[in-house]
C-alpha positions as CSV (number, residue, x, y, z in Angstrom):
1,M,-50.2,-60.5,110.2
2,N,-48.6,-62.1,107.1
3,I,-47.9,-59.1,104.9
4,F,-46.8,-61.3,102.0
5,R,-50.0,-63.2,102.0
6,D,-52.0,-60.0,102.4
7,F,-50.3,-58.4,99.4
8,T,-50.5,-61.5,97.3
9,T,-54.3,-61.1,97.7
10,R,-54.2,-57.4,96.9
11,V,-52.0,-58.0,93.8
12,S,-54.3,-60.8,92.7
13,S,-57.3,-58.5,93.1
14,A,-55.7,-55.8,91.0
15,V,-55.0,-58.4,88.3
16,Q,-58.6,-59.6,88.4
17,V,-59.9,-56.0,87.9
18,I,-57.6,-55.6,84.9
19,L,-58.6,-58.9,83.4
20,A,-62.3,-58.1,83.9
21,A,-61.8,-54.8,82.1
22,R,-60.2,-56.7,79.2
23,G,-62.9,-59.4,79.2
24,S,-60.3,-62.0,80.0
25,E,-61.1,-64.9,82.4
26,G,-59.5,-68.0,83.7
27,A,-55.9,-66.8,84.3
28,D,-53.9,-68.9,86.7
29,L,-53.1,-66.5,89.6
30,S,-51.5,-69.2,91.7
31,R,-48.1,-68.4,90.2
32,I,-48.1,-64.9,91.6
33,V,-45.4,-64.5,94.3
34,V,-44.9,-61.6,96.6
35,E,-41.5,-61.6,98.4
36,P,-38.9,-59.3,99.7
37,P,-36.9,-57.5,97.0
38,R,-33.3,-58.7,96.5
39,D,-32.1,-55.1,97.1
40,A,-33.7,-53.4,100.2
41,A,-33.3,-50.1,98.4
42,H,-36.2,-51.2,96.1
43,G,-38.8,-51.2,98.9
44,D,-40.6,-53.6,101.1
45,L,-42.1,-56.0,98.6
46,S,-41.7,-57.3,95.1
47,T,-44.0,-59.3,92.9
48,N,-43.6,-61.3,89.7
49,A,-47.2,-61.0,88.7
50,A,-46.7,-59.4,85.4
51,M,-43.8,-61.7,84.5
52,V,-45.8,-64.9,84.9
53,L,-49.2,-63.6,83.5
54,A,-48.2,-61.6,80.5
55,K,-47.5,-64.4,78.1
56,P,-50.7,-66.4,78.7
57,L,-52.6,-63.1,78.4
58,G,-50.8,-62.0,75.2
59,L,-49.4,-58.9,76.8
60,K,-46.0,-57.4,77.2
61,P,-44.8,-57.9,80.8
62,R,-43.9,-54.2,81.2
63,D,-47.3,-53.0,80.0
64,L,-49.1,-55.4,82.4
65,A,-46.8,-54.4,85.2
66,E,-47.6,-50.7,84.7
67,A,-51.3,-51.5,84.8
68,I,-51.0,-53.5,88.0
69,A,-48.8,-50.8,89.5
70,G,-51.5,-48.2,88.7
71,R,-54.1,-50.1,90.6
72,L,-51.7,-50.6,93.6
73,R,-50.9,-46.9,93.8
74,D,-54.5,-46.3,94.8
75,D,-54.1,-48.5,97.9
76,A,-53.9,-46.4,101.0
77,D,-51.4,-48.9,102.5
78,V,-48.9,-48.3,99.7
79,A,-46.4,-45.4,99.7
80,S,-45.1,-46.0,96.2
81,V,-44.9,-48.5,93.4
82,E,-42.1,-48.8,90.8
83,V,-41.8,-51.1,87.8
84,A,-38.3,-52.4,87.3
85,G,-36.5,-54.2,84.5
86,P,-38.7,-56.3,82.2
87,G,-41.7,-56.1,84.5
88,F,-41.0,-56.7,88.2
89,I,-43.1,-54.6,90.5
90,N,-41.5,-53.1,93.7
91,I,-43.7,-51.8,96.5
92,A,-42.9,-49.5,99.3
93,L,-45.4,-49.7,102.2
94,A,-47.0,-46.8,103.9
95,E,-45.6,-45.9,107.3
96,T,-49.0,-46.6,108.9
97,Y,-49.1,-50.1,107.4
98,R,-45.6,-50.9,108.6
99,A,-46.6,-49.7,112.1
100,A,-49.8,-51.8,112.0
101,A,-47.8,-54.9,111.1
102,L,-45.5,-54.4,114.1
103,K,-48.4,-53.8,116.3
104,G,-50.1,-57.0,115.1
105,L,-46.9,-59.0,115.7
106,I,-46.8,-57.8,119.4
107,E,-50.5,-58.5,119.9
108,A,-50.2,-62.0,118.4
109,G,-47.3,-62.7,120.8
110,E,-46.2,-66.3,120.8
111,A,-48.8,-67.1,118.1
112,Y,-47.0,-64.9,115.6
113,G,-45.8,-66.9,112.7
114,R,-48.2,-69.8,113.2
115,S,-50.2,-70.7,110.1
116,T,-53.3,-72.5,109.0
117,L,-51.5,-73.6,105.8
118,G,-51.7,-77.3,106.8
119,A,-55.4,-77.1,107.5
120,G,-55.1,-79.9,110.1
121,L,-53.9,-82.5,107.6
122,K,-52.5,-85.6,109.4
123,V,-48.7,-85.9,108.8
124,N,-46.5,-88.7,110.0
125,V,-42.8,-87.9,110.5
126,E,-40.7,-91.0,111.1
127,Y,-37.1,-90.3,112.1
128,V,-34.1,-91.9,113.8
129,S,-35.6,-95.4,113.8
130,A,-32.1,-96.8,114.6
131,N,-31.7,-100.5,115.2
132,P,-32.1,-101.2,119.0
133,T,-28.6,-102.7,119.2
134,G,-26.6,-100.0,121.0
135,P,-26.4,-96.4,122.0
136,M,-27.2,-93.7,119.5
137,H,-24.2,-92.5,117.5
138,V,-23.5,-89.1,115.9
139,G,-24.9,-90.2,112.6
140,H,-28.3,-90.8,114.2
141,C,-27.9,-87.3,115.8
142,R,-28.4,-85.4,112.6
143,G,-31.5,-87.3,111.5
144,A,-32.9,-87.0,115.0
145,V,-32.6,-83.2,115.0
146,V,-33.7,-82.7,111.4
147,G,-36.8,-84.9,111.9
148,D,-37.7,-83.3,115.2
149,A,-37.3,-79.7,113.9
150,L,-39.3,-80.6,110.7
151,A,-42.1,-82.0,112.9
152,N,-42.1,-78.8,115.0
153,L,-42.1,-76.7,111.8
154,L,-45.1,-78.6,110.3
155,D,-47.0,-78.2,113.5
156,W,-46.4,-74.4,113.3
157,A,-47.7,-74.4,109.8
158,G,-51.0,-76.0,110.9
159,F,-50.5,-79.7,110.2
160,A,-51.5,-82.4,112.7
161,V,-48.1,-84.0,113.2
162,T,-47.2,-87.3,114.8
163,K,-43.6,-88.0,115.6
164,E,-42.8,-91.7,115.1
165,Y,-39.9,-94.1,115.8
166,Y,-39.9,-97.5,114.0
167,I,-38.2,-100.1,116.2
168,N,-36.4,-102.5,114.1
169,D,-36.8,-105.4,116.6
170,A,-37.3,-108.2,114.1
171,G,-34.7,-110.0,112.0
172,G,-31.1,-111.1,112.4
173,Q,-29.6,-108.0,113.9
174,V,-31.5,-108.4,117.2
175,D,-30.5,-112.1,117.4
176,V,-26.8,-110.9,117.1
177,L,-27.7,-108.4,119.9
178,A,-29.1,-111.3,122.1
179,R,-26.0,-113.4,121.6
180,S,-23.8,-110.5,122.4
181,A,-25.8,-109.9,125.6
182,F,-25.6,-113.6,126.5
183,L,-21.8,-113.3,126.3
184,R,-22.0,-110.4,128.8
185,Y,-24.3,-112.5,131.0
186,R,-21.7,-115.3,131.1
187,E,-19.1,-112.6,132.0
188,A,-21.3,-111.3,134.8
189,L,-21.4,-114.8,136.2
190,G,-17.6,-114.7,136.5
191,E,-16.6,-116.5,133.3
192,E,-13.6,-115.3,131.3
193,I,-15.0,-114.5,127.9
194,G,-11.8,-113.2,126.3
195,A,-12.0,-111.0,123.2
196,I,-15.4,-110.4,121.7
197,P,-15.8,-112.7,118.7
198,E,-16.1,-111.2,115.3
199,G,-19.7,-110.5,114.4
200,L,-20.9,-109.7,117.9
201,Y,-21.3,-106.2,119.4
202,P,-18.2,-105.3,121.4
203,G,-19.3,-102.2,123.3
204,D,-19.2,-102.0,127.1
205,Y,-22.9,-100.8,127.0
206,L,-24.0,-104.5,127.1
207,K,-22.3,-105.2,130.4
208,P,-25.3,-103.9,132.5
209,V,-27.6,-106.1,130.4
210,G,-25.6,-109.1,131.4
211,V,-25.7,-108.1,135.1
212,A,-29.5,-107.5,134.9
213,L,-30.0,-111.0,133.4
214,V,-28.1,-112.5,136.3
215,D,-30.2,-110.6,138.7
216,V,-33.4,-112.0,137.2
217,H,-32.4,-115.5,136.0
218,G,-29.4,-116.4,138.1
219,R,-27.5,-119.2,136.3
220,T,-30.6,-120.9,134.8
221,L,-30.1,-119.6,131.3
222,L,-26.8,-121.6,131.1
223,D,-28.8,-124.8,131.3
224,M,-31.0,-123.9,128.4
225,P,-30.4,-124.6,124.7
226,E,-30.1,-121.5,122.5
227,S,-33.6,-121.9,121.2
228,K,-34.9,-121.4,124.8
229,W,-32.6,-118.6,126.1
230,L,-32.4,-116.6,122.8
231,P,-36.0,-115.1,123.0
232,I,-35.6,-114.4,126.7
233,V,-32.3,-112.6,126.3
234,R,-33.4,-110.9,123.1
235,E,-36.5,-109.3,124.8
236,A,-34.4,-108.1,127.8
237,A,-31.7,-106.7,125.5
238,I,-34.1,-104.9,123.2
239,S,-35.9,-103.4,126.2
240,A,-32.6,-102.2,127.7
241,M,-31.4,-100.7,124.4
242,M,-34.7,-98.9,123.8
243,L,-34.5,-97.4,127.3
244,M,-30.9,-96.3,126.5
245,I,-32.0,-94.8,123.1
246,R,-34.9,-92.9,124.7
247,D,-32.6,-91.5,127.3
248,D,-30.1,-90.5,124.6
249,L,-32.8,-88.8,122.6
250,A,-34.1,-87.0,125.6
251,L,-30.6,-85.5,126.1
252,L,-31.1,-84.0,122.7
253,N,-34.6,-82.8,123.5
254,V,-36.2,-85.3,121.1
255,H,-39.4,-87.0,122.2
256,H,-41.5,-89.2,119.9
257,D,-45.2,-89.6,120.1
258,V,-45.2,-93.2,118.9
259,F,-42.7,-96.1,119.1
260,F,-43.9,-98.6,116.6
261,S,-42.6,-102.2,116.8
262,E,-41.6,-104.0,113.6
263,R,-42.4,-107.3,115.4
264,S,-46.0,-106.2,115.8
265,L,-46.5,-106.5,112.1
266,S,-46.0,-110.3,112.3
267,G,-48.2,-112.7,114.2
268,A,-50.7,-115.5,113.7
269,N,-51.0,-116.4,110.0
270,G,-48.4,-113.8,109.1
271,G,-50.2,-110.9,110.8
272,K,-50.3,-107.5,109.2
273,I,-47.7,-108.3,106.6
274,A,-49.7,-111.2,105.3
275,S,-53.0,-109.3,105.2
276,T,-51.3,-106.4,103.5
277,I,-49.8,-108.6,100.8
278,E,-53.1,-110.3,100.3
279,D,-54.8,-106.9,99.8
280,M,-52.2,-105.7,97.3
281,E,-52.5,-109.0,95.5
282,K,-56.2,-108.3,94.9
283,K,-55.2,-105.0,93.4
284,G,-52.8,-106.7,91.0
285,F,-49.6,-105.5,92.7
286,V,-48.3,-108.9,93.8
287,Y,-47.3,-111.8,91.6
288,R,-45.0,-114.8,91.4
289,G,-42.1,-114.4,89.0
290,T,-38.4,-114.1,88.6
291,L,-36.1,-111.1,88.7
292,P,-33.2,-110.4,86.4
293,P,-29.7,-110.8,87.9
294,P,-28.2,-107.7,89.5
295,K,-25.9,-105.7,87.3
296,G,-22.1,-106.4,87.6
297,Q,-20.6,-109.4,89.4
298,L,-23.2,-111.8,90.8
299,P,-23.2,-112.2,94.6
300,E,-22.5,-115.8,95.7
301,D,-25.9,-116.2,97.3
302,W,-27.9,-115.0,94.3
303,E,-30.3,-117.6,92.9
304,D,-32.5,-117.5,89.8
305,R,-35.8,-118.6,91.3
306,E,-39.5,-117.8,91.2
307,Q,-40.6,-115.7,94.1
308,L,-43.3,-113.5,95.5
309,L,-42.8,-110.0,94.1
310,F,-44.3,-106.5,94.4
311,R,-45.0,-105.0,91.0
312,A,-43.1,-101.8,92.0
313,T,-42.3,-100.9,88.4
314,D,-46.0,-100.2,87.8
315,V,-45.8,-97.4,90.3
316,G,-42.5,-95.7,89.6
317,D,-39.8,-97.9,90.9
318,D,-36.9,-99.2,88.9
319,I,-37.3,-102.9,89.6
320,D,-39.9,-105.1,91.2
321,R,-39.2,-106.0,94.8
322,P,-39.1,-109.4,96.6
323,L,-41.6,-109.9,99.4
324,M,-40.5,-113.4,100.6
325,K,-37.2,-115.1,101.1
326,S,-36.3,-118.6,99.9
327,D,-36.9,-120.0,103.4
328,G,-40.5,-118.8,103.3
329,S,-40.0,-115.8,105.7
330,Y,-40.9,-112.3,104.7
331,T,-38.3,-109.8,103.5
332,Y,-37.5,-106.6,105.4
333,F,-39.2,-104.8,102.6
334,A,-42.4,-106.7,103.2
335,G,-42.4,-105.2,106.7
336,D,-42.0,-101.7,105.2
337,V,-45.0,-102.3,103.0
338,A,-47.2,-103.4,105.9
339,Y,-45.9,-100.6,108.0
340,F,-47.0,-98.1,105.4
341,K,-50.4,-99.7,105.2
342,D,-50.7,-99.4,109.0
343,K,-49.9,-95.6,108.8
344,F,-52.4,-95.2,106.0
345,D,-55.0,-97.0,108.0
346,R,-54.4,-94.7,110.9
347,G,-55.4,-91.8,108.7
348,F,-52.1,-90.3,107.6
349,R,-52.1,-88.9,104.1
350,R,-48.6,-87.4,104.2
351,M,-45.7,-89.6,105.3
352,I,-42.2,-88.3,105.7
353,Y,-39.2,-90.5,106.3
354,V,-35.9,-89.0,107.6
355,L,-33.2,-91.5,106.7
356,G,-29.4,-91.6,106.5
357,A,-27.6,-90.9,103.2
358,D,-26.9,-94.7,102.8
359,H,-30.7,-95.2,102.4
360,G,-30.9,-93.5,99.0
361,G,-32.1,-96.6,97.4
362,Y,-35.2,-96.5,99.6
363,V,-36.7,-93.4,98.1
364,K,-38.3,-94.8,94.9
365,R,-39.4,-98.0,96.6
366,L,-41.2,-96.3,99.5
367,Q,-42.9,-93.8,97.1
368,A,-44.0,-96.8,95.0
369,V,-45.4,-98.5,98.0
370,G,-47.3,-95.3,98.8
371,R,-48.8,-95.1,95.4
372,A,-49.9,-98.7,95.4
373,I,-51.5,-98.8,98.8
374,S,-53.1,-95.4,98.8
375,G,-54.1,-95.3,95.1
376,G,-52.2,-92.0,94.9
377,T,-54.1,-90.3,97.7
378,A,-51.1,-90.2,100.1
379,S,-47.8,-88.5,99.5
380,V,-44.4,-89.9,100.5
381,E,-41.3,-87.9,101.0
382,V,-37.9,-89.2,102.0
383,L,-35.3,-86.8,103.4
384,L,-31.7,-88.0,103.3
385,C,-29.3,-86.7,105.9
386,Q,-25.6,-86.7,104.9
387,L,-22.8,-87.7,107.1
388,V,-21.4,-85.7,110.0
389,K,-17.7,-85.4,110.5
390,L,-16.4,-84.6,113.9
391,Y,-13.4,-82.3,114.6
392,R,-11.8,-80.7,117.6
393,G,-9.8,-77.6,116.5
394,G,-9.6,-78.9,113.0
395,E,-8.4,-82.4,114.0
396,P,-10.7,-85.5,113.6
397,V,-12.2,-86.8,116.8
398,R,-11.4,-90.4,117.8
399,M,-13.9,-93.1,118.5
400,S,-15.6,-93.6,121.8
401,K,-14.4,-96.4,124.1
402,R,-17.8,-97.0,125.5
403,S,-19.4,-97.7,122.1
404,G,-16.6,-99.8,120.7
405,D,-16.3,-98.3,117.3
406,F,-18.1,-94.9,117.0
407,V,-18.7,-91.6,118.7
408,T,-22.0,-91.7,120.6
409,L,-24.7,-89.0,120.6
410,R,-24.3,-88.8,124.4
411,D,-20.6,-88.0,124.0
412,V,-21.4,-85.1,121.7
413,V,-24.3,-83.6,123.7
414,E,-22.5,-83.9,127.1
415,E,-19.4,-82.1,125.8
416,V,-21.0,-79.1,124.0
417,G,-24.7,-79.1,125.1
418,R,-27.9,-79.8,123.3
419,D,-28.5,-76.3,122.0
420,A,-25.2,-76.2,120.1
421,V,-25.8,-79.7,118.7
422,R,-29.3,-79.0,117.6
423,F,-28.7,-75.6,116.0
424,M,-25.5,-76.7,114.2
425,M,-27.1,-79.8,112.9
426,L,-29.7,-77.5,111.3
427,Y,-27.3,-74.9,110.0
428,R,-26.7,-76.8,106.8
429,K,-29.2,-78.3,104.4
430,S,-29.8,-81.9,105.4
431,D,-28.5,-83.4,102.1
432,A,-25.2,-81.5,102.4
433,P,-22.2,-83.0,104.4
434,L,-21.6,-81.4,107.8
435,D,-18.4,-80.7,109.6
436,F,-19.0,-80.3,113.3
437,D,-16.1,-78.8,115.3
438,F,-16.4,-79.1,119.1
439,Q,-14.2,-76.1,119.6
440,K,-15.9,-73.8,117.1
441,V,-19.5,-74.5,118.4
442,T,-18.5,-73.4,121.9
443,E,-16.9,-70.1,120.9
444,Q,-18.6,-66.9,122.0
445,S,-18.4,-65.0,118.7
446,K,-20.3,-64.0,115.7
447,D,-18.7,-66.9,113.9
448,N,-20.6,-69.3,116.1
449,P,-24.2,-69.1,114.9
450,V,-25.9,-70.7,117.9
451,F,-24.2,-68.3,120.3
452,Y,-24.9,-65.3,118.1
453,V,-28.6,-66.1,117.9
454,Q,-29.1,-66.9,121.6
455,Y,-27.1,-63.8,122.5
456,G,-29.5,-61.8,120.4
457,H,-32.4,-63.0,122.5
458,A,-30.5,-62.5,125.8
459,R,-29.5,-59.0,124.7
460,A,-33.1,-58.1,123.9
461,A,-34.1,-59.4,127.4
462,S,-31.3,-57.3,128.9
463,I,-32.4,-54.2,127.2
464,L,-35.9,-54.6,128.5
465,R,-34.6,-55.2,132.0
466,N,-32.4,-52.1,131.8
467,A,-35.4,-50.1,130.7
468,A,-37.4,-51.2,133.7
469,N,-34.6,-50.1,136.0
470,D,-33.8,-46.8,134.2
471,M,-37.4,-45.8,133.5
472,P,-39.5,-47.4,136.2
473,T,-42.7,-45.4,135.3
474,L,-42.6,-46.7,131.7
475,D,-45.2,-49.3,131.0
476,L,-43.4,-52.3,129.3
477,S,-46.4,-54.6,129.0
478,A,-47.1,-56.1,125.6
479,T,-50.3,-54.1,125.4
480,A,-48.6,-50.8,126.1
481,L,-45.8,-51.5,123.7
482,A,-48.2,-52.5,121.0
483,N,-50.0,-49.2,121.4
484,A,-46.8,-47.1,121.4
485,D,-46.4,-44.5,118.6
486,L,-44.6,-46.9,116.2
487,S,-44.5,-44.3,113.5
488,L,-41.5,-42.8,115.4
489,L,-39.4,-45.7,114.1
490,S,-38.0,-43.8,111.2
491,D,-34.3,-44.8,111.2
492,Q,-33.3,-47.0,108.3
493,G,-31.9,-49.6,110.7
494,E,-35.2,-49.7,112.6
495,I,-37.1,-50.0,109.3
496,S,-34.8,-52.8,108.1
497,L,-35.4,-54.7,111.4
498,Q,-39.2,-54.4,111.0
499,R,-38.9,-55.8,107.5
500,R,-37.0,-58.8,108.7
501,L,-39.5,-59.4,111.5
502,A,-42.3,-59.3,109.0
503,E,-40.7,-62.1,107.0
504,F,-41.1,-64.7,109.8
505,P,-44.6,-66.0,108.8
506,R,-43.5,-66.4,105.2
507,I,-40.3,-68.2,106.3
508,I,-42.4,-70.6,108.4
509,E,-44.7,-71.4,105.5
510,G,-42.0,-71.7,102.9
511,A,-39.8,-73.9,105.0
512,S,-42.7,-76.2,105.9
513,E,-43.7,-76.6,102.3
514,A,-40.1,-77.3,101.2
515,H,-39.5,-79.5,104.3
516,E,-36.4,-77.5,105.0
517,P,-36.0,-76.6,108.7
518,H,-32.5,-75.2,108.1
519,R,-34.2,-72.1,106.6
520,I,-35.3,-71.2,110.1
521,A,-31.8,-71.4,111.4
522,F,-30.6,-69.2,108.5
523,Y,-33.4,-66.6,109.1
524,L,-32.7,-66.4,112.9
525,Y,-29.0,-65.7,112.2
526,E,-29.9,-62.9,109.8
527,L,-32.4,-61.4,112.3
528,A,-29.9,-61.6,115.1
529,A,-27.3,-59.9,112.9
530,E,-29.6,-57.0,112.1
531,F,-30.5,-56.6,115.8
532,H,-26.9,-56.6,117.0
533,Q,-26.0,-54.2,114.2
534,Q,-28.7,-51.7,115.4
535,W,-27.5,-52.1,119.0
536,N,-23.9,-51.4,117.8
537,R,-25.1,-48.3,115.9
538,G,-26.5,-47.0,119.2
539,K,-23.1,-47.3,120.8
540,D,-21.6,-44.9,118.2
541,L,-24.7,-42.7,117.8
542,P,-26.4,-42.1,121.2
543,Q,-29.5,-40.8,119.4
544,L,-30.2,-44.3,118.1
545,R,-30.0,-46.1,121.4
546,F,-33.0,-48.2,122.4
547,I,-33.3,-46.5,125.8
548,N,-33.4,-42.7,126.1
549,V,-34.7,-41.4,129.4
550,E,-35.3,-38.0,127.9
551,E,-37.6,-39.3,125.2
552,P,-40.1,-41.8,126.7
553,E,-42.4,-42.0,123.6
554,L,-39.5,-42.8,121.3
555,T,-38.1,-45.2,123.9
556,S,-41.5,-47.0,124.1
557,A,-41.5,-47.4,120.3
558,R,-38.0,-48.7,120.2
559,L,-38.7,-51.1,123.1
560,A,-41.7,-52.4,121.1
561,L,-39.2,-53.3,118.4
562,V,-36.9,-55.0,120.9
563,H,-39.9,-56.9,122.4
564,A,-40.9,-58.0,118.9
565,T,-37.4,-59.1,118.1
566,K,-37.2,-61.1,121.3
567,L,-40.6,-62.8,120.5
568,V,-39.5,-63.9,117.0
569,L,-36.1,-65.1,118.1
570,S,-37.8,-67.1,120.9
571,S,-40.4,-68.6,118.5
572,G,-37.8,-69.5,115.9
573,L,-35.6,-71.2,118.5
574,L,-38.6,-73.1,119.8
575,V,-39.2,-74.5,116.3
576,L,-35.6,-75.7,116.2
577,G,-35.9,-77.1,119.7
578,V,-33.2,-74.7,121.1
579,S,-33.5,-72.8,124.3
580,A,-33.9,-69.0,124.3
581,P,-31.8,-67.7,127.3
582,E,-32.8,-64.6,129.2
583,E,-29.1,-63.9,130.0
584,M,-25.7,-65.3,129.0
585,R,-22.5,-65.2,131.0
């Protein structure tokens, strides 16, 4: 049960009755919001209905609020309604309705919080998409977690989600990779290679690639010109790097549905890139022309020449974009255009790109491509992930020897565990910088959010196990707990916990619409805090303990609340890709 959606419908119905009585029609009810009040003392729900509708209806907000409140007071599921300030309406729910909401949560089980909001719309979430030139580094880590959690969140909200990785296996960087691997091949054959030349990849991770090339080709590659050995070594190196990348991502519990090759867009007669450009040219989005020089000092390689351009300024970009280089090859951007067309042809109407903060310039150009190719029928959103700074006890972490010049994703996960990495990467909004301290994320304290939330789940599991031992005749099945006398939950802490649990479906929908998975992490911390607080109150006040062998009916009701809390914590952690332990030592 989503109580906020339920009461949005009820408030809208009350407004419609009032409008009908006034002979008014056509009011926009979509702006009505029902949400938790900022102050819990004001009740269970609050709505802005009068505030957003009064002006278009020519009424005073307070007068309209009183009229809506009058209608709501006749609702059997409403205990009281108060009008506050200039026209906000605060609603206190009837005890029977609150109990029914908790019962519905337990009966829904693992499905609680899942929504039909997305209506099965196909969504493509592309994330990580690192160049296959080495192991994943900590910068990739944040984008990987944000993209994966966002995809999970959209799935919960009812979208048909595909998790996609774009393999940048075309262009100059993979040729540099191949030359770096060839150097390691010569090393594996016993040659002294000395210091790695400037411009090649220095990390030790390419040594196994050199050994593998020797195993397959022996010394034969040495007798070939570069034009012959380069494609052979490039293919082997890319395959090895992608295997490494998949393994690194698996450590983080990240698994993509599709790995899409950039090279697959090229082919005979230009392949998908050429056909996409031809299609866009027919629509008037491609022309031959010149671009103004870049602002500031001209780069040495800039040339004023006529070239093939995408008319991006017609669809929201700042400048038109080159599609072909002076040597006749396609630009990297031309591949982006063809790649979007491929996604569109596969039926996706919402495309989300999760990119690093250094890709801010891609936002407008990708959105322009989306408008041009789809005719405005597909939406494009680009989420930028800011940098992650690593610390240990407040001191910056040094680089990894294995990678050569950066800290690898594997280094981080193997030191603190995937759960700590995933949760903490989501405990800030993705466009805000993140400081990640190895020492702090392994502390067992309230100041460590991932521990605090997981401990909440483990504590709930422990309470239920203790109840089974202390009261073996008590039926702790979900069915029995759902049918307990939940009206006995009258303590203010118990009511507050019920309110927090009721927010979960709303949080899921709101976070999915905003594409902000960090909201789930924040919510889970708040829920865990309320649960721990109620447990601590029971330590000081025995009458509030979850288990009381002298009062089985009250215990059943309280264990229903514990069971519901455990369910929601587990579901929220599942969305984030974090485990929900049954016990913690």
